[in-house]
VOGU-758330 format. One line per 2 residues: for each residue x, y, z of C-alpha. Coordinates in Angstrom, 1 decimal. Layout:
# residues N
X/Y/Z  ...
//
This chain:
# residues 352
-18.8/-70.9/-10.8  -18.5/-74.7/-10.0
-18.9/-73.8/-6.2  -21.7/-71.3/-7.0
-23.4/-73.9/-9.0  -23.1/-76.6/-6.1
-24.4/-74.0/-3.5  -27.8/-73.2/-6.0
-28.2/-77.3/-6.3  -27.8/-77.5/-2.0
-30.2/-74.6/-1.7  -32.6/-76.2/-4.3
-32.5/-79.7/-2.3  -33.3/-78.0/1.0
-36.4/-76.2/-0.4  -39.8/-77.7/-0.3
-41.1/-78.7/-3.4  -44.9/-77.9/-2.1
-44.4/-74.6/-2.0  -46.3/-72.4/0.4
-49.9/-73.7/1.4  -53.0/-72.4/3.1
-53.3/-72.9/6.5  -56.9/-71.7/6.7
-59.5/-74.6/6.0  -58.8/-78.3/5.1
-57.3/-77.5/1.4  -53.9/-78.4/0.9
-53.7/-76.7/-2.4  -50.6/-74.4/-3.0
-50.9/-71.0/-3.1  -47.9/-70.6/-5.7
-46.4/-72.6/-8.6  -43.5/-74.6/-6.9
-41.3/-74.0/-10.3  -42.2/-70.0/-10.4
-41.2/-70.1/-6.6  -38.1/-71.8/-7.1
-36.7/-69.8/-9.8  -37.5/-66.7/-7.8
-35.1/-68.1/-4.9  -32.5/-68.8/-7.7
-32.6/-65.4/-9.0  -31.9/-64.0/-5.6
-29.1/-66.2/-4.8  -27.4/-65.4/-8.1
-27.6/-61.8/-7.3  -26.2/-62.5/-3.8
-23.4/-64.6/-5.0  -22.1/-62.3/-7.7
-21.6/-59.8/-5.2  -19.8/-62.2/-2.5
-16.7/-64.6/-3.1  -18.5/-67.2/-1.2
-20.9/-68.1/1.4  -18.3/-69.3/3.7
-15.4/-67.3/2.8  -14.7/-64.2/4.4
-12.8/-61.1/3.1  -10.6/-59.0/4.4
-12.5/-56.0/4.0  -15.3/-57.5/5.9
-12.7/-58.4/8.6  -11.8/-54.7/8.9
-15.7/-54.0/9.3  -16.3/-56.2/11.9
-13.0/-54.8/13.7  -14.1/-51.2/13.5
-17.7/-51.2/14.1  -17.0/-51.4/18.0
-15.1/-48.6/18.3  -17.7/-46.6/16.1
-20.6/-47.8/17.8  -19.0/-46.6/21.0
-18.1/-43.0/19.5  -21.6/-42.6/18.4
-22.8/-43.6/21.9  -20.8/-41.0/23.4
-21.9/-38.3/20.9  -25.3/-39.5/21.6
-24.8/-39.0/25.5  -23.0/-35.4/24.7
-26.1/-34.3/22.7  -28.4/-35.6/25.1
-26.6/-33.8/28.0  -26.3/-30.7/25.8
-30.3/-30.5/25.4  -30.9/-30.9/28.8
-28.7/-27.9/29.6  -30.4/-25.9/27.0
-33.8/-26.9/28.5  -32.7/-25.9/31.7
-31.0/-22.4/30.7  -33.0/-19.6/30.0
-33.5/-18.3/26.3  -33.0/-14.7/25.7
-36.4/-14.5/24.5  -37.7/-14.8/28.0
-36.6/-11.8/29.2  -39.0/-8.9/29.3
-39.4/-6.4/26.3  -37.5/-3.5/28.9
-34.5/-5.4/29.5  -34.1/-6.3/25.9
-34.4/-2.5/25.2  -31.8/-1.7/28.0
-29.5/-4.4/26.1  -29.8/-2.4/22.9
-29.1/0.9/24.5  -25.7/-0.5/25.1
-25.5/-1.6/21.7  -26.0/1.9/20.2
-24.0/3.4/23.2  -23.3/7.3/23.7
-21.5/7.5/20.4  -24.7/6.3/18.4
-23.8/3.3/16.6  -27.2/2.8/14.7
-25.6/0.8/12.2  -24.7/-2.0/15.2
-28.4/-1.5/15.6  -29.4/-2.2/12.4
-27.0/-5.5/12.3  -28.6/-6.8/15.3
-32.1/-6.5/14.1  -31.0/-8.8/11.2
-30.7/-11.5/13.5  -34.1/-12.8/14.3
-37.6/-11.7/14.0  -37.6/-10.8/17.9
-34.7/-8.5/17.8  -36.0/-6.8/14.8
-39.4/-5.9/16.7  -37.3/-4.5/19.7
-34.5/-2.6/17.2  -37.7/-0.7/15.9
-39.1/0.5/18.8  -39.8/4.2/18.7
-38.4/5.0/21.8  -34.6/3.9/20.9
-34.9/6.3/17.7  -36.9/9.1/19.3
-33.9/9.2/22.2  -31.0/9.2/19.4
-32.9/12.2/17.5  -33.0/14.1/20.5
-29.2/13.5/21.1  -28.7/14.9/18.0
-31.0/17.9/17.5  -32.1/18.5/21.4
-34.9/20.5/21.7  -34.8/21.4/18.2
-35.9/17.8/17.3  -39.5/18.8/17.1
-42.2/16.4/16.0  -42.3/14.0/13.1
-43.9/16.2/10.8  -43.0/15.0/7.1
-41.3/11.6/8.6  -43.1/8.7/8.9
-41.5/7.5/12.3  -38.4/8.7/14.2
-36.2/6.4/12.7  -37.1/8.0/9.3
-35.9/11.2/10.7  -32.8/10.0/11.7
-31.9/8.3/8.6  -33.3/11.4/6.2
-32.8/14.5/8.3  -29.5/15.9/7.2
-26.8/15.7/10.0  -23.1/14.5/10.6
-22.2/10.8/10.6  -20.6/10.0/13.9
-18.7/6.4/13.3  -16.3/7.6/11.2
-14.3/11.0/9.7  -14.7/13.4/7.0
-11.6/13.6/5.1  -10.4/15.8/2.2
-7.1/15.6/0.3  -5.7/19.0/-1.1
-2.7/19.1/-3.5  -1.3/21.8/-5.4
2.5/22.9/-6.6  4.7/25.7/-5.3
7.8/27.0/-6.7  11.4/26.5/-5.1
14.1/28.8/-4.6  16.4/28.5/-7.5
20.1/27.0/-7.5  22.9/29.6/-7.0
24.7/27.2/-9.5  22.1/27.2/-12.1
19.9/30.1/-12.2  18.3/28.8/-14.8
16.8/25.7/-13.0  13.6/26.3/-11.4
12.5/23.8/-9.1  8.8/23.2/-8.5
7.4/20.9/-5.2  4.3/19.2/-5.0
2.3/19.6/-1.4  -0.2/17.1/-0.2
-2.2/17.8/3.1  -5.2/16.0/4.4
-7.7/17.7/6.5  -10.0/16.0/9.0
-13.3/16.5/10.6  -14.6/14.1/13.5
-17.8/14.7/14.9  -19.1/13.6/18.3
-23.0/13.3/19.4  -22.3/15.3/22.3
-21.6/18.3/20.1  -17.8/18.4/19.9
-16.1/18.4/16.7  -12.1/17.9/16.2
-10.2/19.3/13.3  -6.7/18.4/12.1
-4.6/19.5/9.2  -1.9/17.5/8.6
0.1/16.0/5.6  0.2/12.2/7.5
-2.1/9.5/5.6  -5.5/8.6/7.2
-4.3/5.3/8.6  -2.0/6.8/11.0
-4.4/9.7/12.2  -8.0/8.4/12.6
-6.6/6.5/16.0  -5.9/10.2/17.4
-9.5/11.1/16.8  -11.4/8.3/18.5
-12.5/10.3/21.5  -13.0/13.7/22.8
-9.5/13.2/25.0  -6.9/14.1/22.2
-3.4/14.1/22.8  -2.2/15.1/19.4
-0.8/18.4/20.0  -2.3/20.1/16.3
-6.0/18.9/16.7  -8.3/21.7/17.1
-11.3/20.7/19.8  -14.5/22.7/19.1
-18.3/22.5/18.9  -20.7/22.0/16.1
-24.4/23.1/15.4  -27.0/21.9/13.1
-29.3/24.3/11.5  -31.2/22.8/8.5
-28.7/21.1/6.1  -25.7/23.0/7.3
-23.5/22.9/10.3  -21.6/25.6/11.7
-18.3/24.7/13.4  -16.5/26.9/15.8
-13.0/26.4/17.1  -10.5/28.6/19.2
-6.7/28.4/19.7  -5.1/30.4/22.5
-1.4/31.1/22.8  0.2/31.3/26.3
3.1/32.8/25.8  3.5/36.5/25.0
5.9/39.2/24.1  4.6/42.6/24.3
7.8/44.5/24.8  8.4/43.3/20.8
5.0/44.3/19.6  3.3/42.5/16.8
6.3/40.4/16.3  8.3/38.4/19.0
11.9/37.1/18.8  11.0/34.1/16.6
9.6/36.0/13.8  5.7/34.9/14.7
2.8/37.2/15.5  2.2/37.9/18.8
-1.5/36.4/18.9  -3.4/35.9/22.3
-5.9/33.6/20.4  -7.4/32.6/16.9
-11.0/31.6/16.2  -12.1/29.8/13.3
-15.3/30.0/12.1  -16.7/27.6/9.4
-19.8/26.7/7.8  -20.6/23.4/5.6
-23.4/22.0/3.8  -24.2/18.3/4.3
-25.1/16.5/1.1  -25.8/12.7/0.3
-23.8/10.9/-2.5  -26.1/8.8/-4.7
-27.9/6.7/-2.0  -25.8/7.4/0.9
-27.3/9.8/3.0  -25.1/12.7/4.7
-21.8/11.7/2.7  -20.5/14.8/2.0
-19.6/18.1/3.1  -19.0/21.4/1.0
-17.0/24.3/1.9  -19.6/27.6/2.3
-17.8/29.9/4.6  -14.6/30.1/6.5
-13.7/33.1/8.7  -10.5/33.4/10.9
-10.5/36.1/13.7  -6.9/37.0/15.2
-6.8/38.6/18.5  -3.6/40.0/19.6
-2.6/40.8/23.3  -2.9/44.6/22.5
-6.7/43.9/21.9  -6.4/44.2/18.3
-8.5/42.2/16.2  -8.0/41.2/12.8
-11.0/39.4/10.8  -9.8/37.2/7.3
-12.6/35.8/4.9  -11.2/32.8/3.3
-12.5/32.5/-0.6  -13.6/28.8/-0.3
-15.3/28.8/-3.8  -11.8/27.3/-5.3
-12.6/23.6/-5.4  -9.0/22.7/-6.0
-8.0/24.5/-2.3  -11.2/23.3/-0.5
-12.5/20.1/-2.0  -15.6/18.5/-0.5
-14.8/16.5/2.8  -16.0/12.6/2.3
-17.0/10.5/4.8  -15.1/7.2/5.7
-16.2/5.0/8.1  -13.7/3.8/11.0
-14.7/0.5/12.8  -12.5/1.1/15.7
-15.0/3.8/16.8  -17.6/1.3/17.2
-15.8/-1.5/18.7  -17.1/-0.6/22.3
-19.4/1.3/24.3  -18.6/3.2/27.3
-21.9/4.0/28.2  -25.5/3.2/27.1
-27.8/5.4/25.0  -29.3/8.2/27.1
//
């Protein structure tokens, strides 16, 4: 405190007692009272001295600030130069908005792809207003509808736009699989040691349907979990021996499926049964009809069984037709859609 008081007195002695005078005219009258001006200077110096230990002393923190200020300044200069060079590069490079509309639509054709990944198109539309306007182009949605319904696409009619037709008109989804799980119990053979013991087995299997926009459908019935099966149904070039490859056709809210499985080996000498105990069938045709239904606000999310017919043709040109009862929901539950991300990870061809 003694040092502070001496410093204040030293400053008071150096201050002019006459205050600040006017320079205009010949008057030497002070513009402010010297005592009030001195009090204001005194208060300012008190506030500064209370925040610092002394005028001539330098604290370690101040030394640290002085020593570290130069590297920070250099770093800031380098960042400023990098920012300036980056801005120069951005100004020289052309922005995507400079591309013509036709080229942007061609880029979005690859986003949609030949597999009709319209979900990715909707995500692209959410990027900015420019992509939104291009993604809402009627030509893109019209070609997507024509790829599904072909010559039966017709006109808009009750739909407000081609996009509205694609969303509301029933059709299978192409970026995933329709999966159903069936569980039932069957009795096993009694043990020869205990005839009173009757074993029961729980059987569970899955049925998979994978639709492709070019009219191809894949079907597989197996006990394996979806995590190990969906990868085999990514494209029409399947290597799984149990996968049936067929075609589908849409009529209204129904879709008809046709599969055909041929047997190359025959044993005509053994008649309808061969040595392995299996029927001597030349080919088997599966005719299935399903109804597309929404689930809450999800369009085309479920498929319900309507008809199921199996036609077997033997090598003796004899045919047998079997109609399967699909009214039992326990044996033929609805197939629910499940999106598979890997199906839309890449595009091999643009939207035709």
